[in-house]
C-alpha positions as CSV (number, residue, x, y, z in Angstrom):
1,M,32.4,19.5,7.5
2,I,33.7,17.1,9.8
3,R,33.4,13.6,8.8
4,V,32.2,12.0,11.7
5,L,29.6,14.3,12.6
6,S,28.2,13.2,9.1
7,I,25.5,11.2,9.0
8,D,26.2,9.7,5.7
9,Y,29.4,8.7,7.9
10,V,29.1,4.7,9.6
11,P,31.3,4.6,12.6
12,K,32.9,1.4,13.7
13,R,31.4,2.1,17.3
14,T,27.7,2.0,18.1
15,P,27.3,2.6,21.4
16,L,23.6,1.3,22.6
17,R,22.9,-0.2,19.4
18,E,25.1,-3.5,19.4
19,E,21.8,-5.6,21.1
20,Y,19.9,-4.3,18.0
21,I,22.5,-5.2,15.3
22,E,23.6,-8.9,16.8
23,E,19.6,-9.5,16.9
24,I,19.1,-8.3,13.5
25,S,22.1,-10.6,11.7
26,K,19.7,-13.4,13.1
27,L,16.7,-12.2,11.8
28,D,15.2,-13.3,8.0
29,S,13.1,-10.4,8.2
30,A,11.7,-7.9,10.9
31,I,9.6,-4.4,11.3
32,L,11.8,-1.5,12.9
33,T,10.1,0.6,14.7
34,G,11.0,4.2,16.4
35,P,11.1,7.9,15.3
36,V,13.8,9.7,12.9
37,G,17.4,9.8,14.5
38,V,17.4,6.2,16.3
39,G,19.6,4.3,14.5
40,K,17.0,2.1,12.6
41,T,19.1,2.3,9.3
42,L,22.6,2.8,10.8
43,T,22.2,-1.4,12.5
44,L,20.7,-2.7,9.4
45,V,23.9,-0.6,7.5
46,K,26.2,-2.2,10.0
47,A,24.4,-5.7,11.0
48,F,24.4,-6.2,6.8
49,G,26.8,-4.0,5.1
50,E,27.5,-4.4,1.3
51,R,24.9,-7.4,1.4
52,M,21.9,-4.7,1.6
53,V,20.1,-3.8,-0.9
54,R,18.2,-0.4,-0.1
55,T,15.5,2.3,-1.0
56,T,14.1,4.8,0.8
57,C,9.8,5.4,0.2
58,Y,10.2,9.1,1.1
59,T,11.9,9.6,-1.6
60,Y,10.6,7.0,-4.2
61,R,6.6,6.7,-3.4
62,S,5.1,4.8,-6.1
63,I,5.7,1.2,-6.3
64,P,7.0,1.3,-10.3
65,H,9.6,3.2,-8.7
66,V,10.3,1.5,-5.8
67,I,10.7,-1.3,-7.4
68,R,12.9,-0.2,-10.5
69,T,15.1,1.0,-7.7
70,L,15.4,-1.5,-6.5
71,C,16.4,-3.1,-9.3
72,W,18.9,-1.2,-10.4
73,R,20.9,-1.2,-6.9
74,A,20.4,-5.0,-7.0
75,G,22.2,-5.6,-10.4
76,V,19.0,-6.5,-12.1
77,N,19.2,-4.9,-16.3
78,I,16.0,-3.4,-16.5
79,P,14.8,-1.0,-19.0
80,S,13.8,2.8,-17.4
81,R,10.5,3.0,-19.4
82,G,7.5,0.5,-20.4
83,Y,8.9,-2.1,-17.9
84,D,6.6,-5.1,-16.7
85,T,6.7,-4.4,-12.8
86,S,5.5,-7.7,-12.2
87,L,8.3,-9.4,-14.5
88,A,10.9,-7.2,-12.9
89,L,9.9,-7.7,-9.5
90,T,10.5,-11.1,-10.1
91,L,13.8,-11.1,-11.3
92,L,14.8,-8.6,-8.4
93,V,13.4,-11.4,-5.6
94,R,15.7,-13.7,-8.1
95,R,18.5,-12.1,-7.6
96,L,18.1,-11.2,-4.3
97,R,17.8,-14.8,-3.8
98,D,21.0,-16.3,-5.0
99,R,23.0,-14.1,-4.1
100,E,22.0,-14.0,-0.7
101,L,20.8,-10.3,-0.6
102,V,19.2,-8.7,2.5
103,L,15.6,-6.4,1.2
104,V,14.9,-3.0,3.1
105,L,12.6,-0.5,2.4
106,D,13.1,2.4,4.3
107,D,10.6,4.8,5.8
108,F,7.8,2.1,4.0
109,D,4.5,3.9,6.2
110,Y,5.1,7.1,3.5
111,L,4.3,4.6,0.4
112,L,1.2,2.8,2.8
113,R,0.4,6.5,2.7
114,R,0.7,7.8,-0.6
115,Y,-1.6,4.8,-1.1
116,E,-4.3,4.6,0.7
117,A,-5.7,7.4,-0.7
118,D,-6.4,5.7,-4.0
119,K,-8.6,3.2,-3.3
120,D,-8.6,0.8,-6.1
121,K,-4.6,0.9,-4.5
122,T,-5.3,0.7,-1.0
123,N,-3.6,-2.8,-0.6
124,A,-0.9,-2.2,-3.4
125,P,2.2,-2.2,-0.5
126,I,0.9,-5.2,1.1
127,E,0.9,-7.0,-2.0
128,L,4.2,-5.4,-2.4
129,L,5.4,-7.1,0.1
130,D,3.7,-10.2,-0.5
131,G,6.0,-10.2,-3.1
132,L,9.2,-10.3,-1.7
133,I,8.3,-13.3,0.7
134,E,10.9,-16.0,-0.8
135,I,14.0,-13.6,0.5
136,R,14.8,-11.4,3.7
137,L,13.1,-8.4,4.0
138,F,13.1,-5.7,7.0
139,I,10.8,-2.9,7.2
140,V,11.5,0.3,8.7
141,V,8.9,2.2,9.2
142,H,8.1,5.2,12.1
143,G,5.2,3.7,13.7
144,G,1.4,4.8,14.2
145,R,-0.9,3.4,11.0
146,G,1.9,1.1,9.2
147,L,3.2,-0.4,12.2
148,R,-0.8,-1.7,12.7
149,V,-1.0,-2.9,9.3
150,L,2.9,-4.8,8.9
151,R,2.5,-6.4,12.2
152,K,-0.2,-9.2,9.9
153,R,2.5,-9.4,7.4
154,I,5.7,-9.6,9.3
155,G,5.0,-10.5,13.0
156,E,9.3,-10.0,14.6
157,I,9.1,-6.1,15.3
158,L,12.1,-4.1,16.6
159,E,11.4,-0.7,18.7
160,Y,13.8,2.0,19.3
161,K,13.4,4.7,22.1
162,P,14.3,8.1,21.0
163,Y,18.4,8.8,23.1
164,T,18.4,10.5,26.1
165,K,20.9,13.2,27.7
166,A,23.6,10.7,28.7
167,Q,22.8,8.3,25.8
168,I,23.3,11.1,23.4
169,E,26.6,12.3,25.3
170,E,27.7,8.6,25.0
171,I,27.9,8.8,21.6
172,L,29.0,12.4,20.7
173,Y,32.1,11.4,23.1
174,S,32.4,8.0,20.6
175,R,32.4,10.4,17.4
176,V,34.9,11.9,19.4
177,E,36.8,9.0,19.5
178,E,36.7,7.9,16.2
179,A,38.3,11.0,14.9
180,E,41.0,10.5,17.5
181,D,41.5,7.1,15.6
182,L,41.2,8.7,12.1
183,L,44.2,11.0,13.2
184,V,46.1,7.9,13.9
185,K,45.8,6.7,10.6
186,S,46.7,9.9,8.2
187,S,46.4,13.7,8.9
188,D,43.4,15.3,8.4
189,P,43.4,19.3,9.7
190,M,39.6,19.4,10.0
191,L,39.8,16.5,13.2
192,E,43.0,17.9,13.7
193,W,40.9,21.4,14.4
194,F,37.8,19.7,15.5
195,L,39.5,17.8,18.0
196,R,41.2,21.1,19.5
197,N,37.8,22.8,19.5
198,V,35.3,20.1,20.9
199,D,34.9,20.4,24.8
200,D,32.4,18.5,27.7
201,D,30.5,21.3,27.9
202,L,29.6,22.1,24.2
203,I,28.5,18.3,23.9
204,E,26.7,19.2,27.5
205,L,24.6,21.3,25.6
206,V,24.2,20.0,22.7
207,A,22.7,16.7,24.3
208,W,20.5,18.8,26.6
209,I,18.7,20.4,23.8
210,T,18.5,16.9,21.9
211,G,18.0,14.5,25.1
212,Y,14.4,12.7,24.8
213,D,14.0,13.5,28.8
214,T,15.5,16.9,28.4
215,G,12.4,18.1,26.9
216,G,14.4,17.2,22.9
217,S,13.4,14.9,20.8
218,G,16.4,12.0,21.4
219,D,17.4,12.1,17.5
220,C,20.6,11.8,17.3
221,R,20.9,12.6,13.9
222,L,20.4,16.3,15.0
223,A,22.4,16.4,17.4
224,L,25.3,15.4,15.0
225,E,24.4,18.0,12.7
226,L,23.7,20.2,15.3
227,L,27.4,20.1,16.2
228,N,28.8,19.9,12.9
229,R,27.1,23.1,12.2
230,A,28.2,24.4,14.3
231,C,31.6,23.7,14.1
232,V,31.1,25.3,10.3
233,Y,30.0,29.2,11.8
234,A,33.1,29.0,14.0
235,R,35.4,27.7,11.0
236,M,33.3,30.4,8.6
237,G,34.3,33.2,11.4
238,N,38.3,31.7,11.8
239,E,37.3,31.6,15.6
240,R,37.1,28.9,18.2
241,L,34.0,26.7,18.8
242,S,31.9,28.2,21.3
243,R,28.9,28.2,23.1
244,E,27.6,30.5,20.7
245,H,28.1,28.7,17.6
246,V,26.3,25.5,18.6
247,K,23.1,28.3,19.7
248,M,23.7,29.5,16.4
249,S,22.6,26.4,14.5
250,Y,20.4,25.6,16.7
251,M,18.7,28.6,15.4
252,D,18.8,27.2,12.6
253,V,16.5,23.7,13.3
254,I,13.9,25.3,15.8
255,D,10.5,25.5,14.7
256,M,10.2,28.0,12.7
257,N,6.8,28.7,14.4
258,V,7.4,29.0,17.6
259,L,10.2,32.5,16.2
260,R,7.6,33.7,14.7
261,S,5.3,33.8,18.3
262,L,8.1,35.4,20.0
263,Y,7.3,38.5,17.6
264,E,4.4,39.0,18.3
265,P,4.1,38.1,22.8
266,P,1.2,37.9,24.3
267,L,1.3,41.7,26.2
268,A,0.8,42.8,22.4
269,L,-3.5,42.4,22.7
270,R,-5.4,42.0,19.5
271,N,-5.7,45.7,19.4
272,T,-2.7,46.7,20.2
273,S,-0.7,48.8,17.8
274,V,2.1,47.9,15.2
275,K,3.9,50.4,16.4
276,R,3.5,48.8,20.0
277,V,3.9,46.0,19.8
278,K,6.9,46.1,17.7
279,R,8.6,48.4,20.6
280,L,7.4,45.6,23.3
281,S,9.2,42.8,20.3
282,R,12.4,44.7,20.9
283,D,12.5,45.3,24.7
284,I,12.2,41.8,25.3
285,W,15.2,41.1,23.3
286,I,17.1,43.9,24.5
287,K,16.2,42.2,27.6
288,L,17.3,38.9,26.6
289,L,20.9,40.1,25.2
290,E,21.7,41.7,28.8
291,G,20.4,38.4,30.7
292,E,17.7,40.9,32.5
293,L,15.7,37.7,32.9
294,D,13.8,39.1,36.2
295,E,12.7,41.7,34.5
296,L,10.9,39.8,31.5
297,D,6.9,39.6,32.3
298,P,6.3,35.6,33.5
299,R,4.0,34.8,30.3
300,V,6.6,35.2,28.1
301,L,9.2,34.0,30.4
302,R,7.1,31.0,30.6
303,I,7.1,30.9,26.2
304,L,10.5,31.2,26.5
305,K,10.8,28.4,28.9
306,D,8.6,26.1,27.4
307,A,10.3,26.7,23.7
308,R,13.5,25.4,25.2
309,L,15.7,29.0,24.9
310,I,15.9,29.5,28.0
311,R,18.1,26.4,29.6
312,D,19.3,27.5,34.2
313,G,19.0,31.3,33.4
314,E,20.9,30.6,30.0
315,V,19.5,32.5,26.7
316,L,19.9,29.7,23.6
317,I,19.4,32.7,20.7
318,P,22.9,33.5,19.2
319,K,23.6,37.1,20.7
320,G,24.0,37.9,17.0
321,R,20.6,37.2,16.5
322,L,19.2,38.8,18.7
323,M,21.2,42.5,17.9
324,E,19.2,41.4,14.0
325,W,16.0,41.7,15.7
326,I,16.9,44.4,17.7
327,K,17.6,46.6,15.0
328,G,15.2,45.1,12.6
């Protein structure tokens, strides 16, 4: 794995998010909203560093678990069982206030959904926030109902937009620069290999796959993962990093329902035999492997384009995967 591409790596450079970091640093509380992989948590880490006490409500989906985890991370000693939740919350707030720490509740919308199903405890997450009113508090959500409920308690809202292709390219290039900076300080064979292999063409392909304006999700985390996985595939095969490795990593993260639909293309009607369906599918894979896109049925070609498996005449399904499907 390439450390500057890891989703856990905290970069020195944060292109396109410096203004958010500066604004967050001045606020006492705020709601950060936006889709996955747009830099919400990273900007908080950059703004507050070790002063931040954070937990994710996606992992800890009950209020007692959230409070217990926050207490442990803030250095508040409470027993693992049989503790009073209200007392623990009071001790937590006191510790955070006395040490001027910042509390971050990530993925808070998961906690809201968890409790809205219980009519007797629907307001429990909001009551939790009321108990944290004395401290600096930042809530991270993905939008929707969670945002509507929370804006009544916290007025400041920072909205994060998905990244465009050009923006993801800028972020990936900044990670390349960080790899160069790290090598100046100390030797690292993996980073040296990465810098020898990565190029403009590969970065552009990853950015096209993930960029919001080119049909992707705008998820920078996904872009980093794609490039990192591609590096792993190349290293495993003792090969130079190539577009084929990026395609292999793309297959790992693509929606499997899309791939399943390709096994039964629209040419195969309901009454078509299983044997004919397999033969039709095999013919499609062969044409894709040989680059004969003009020979494909227009309906199949449209499905492949809509699934973002063809780009400007280039098939984004790796050759190895096509050969497996042909043999299967």
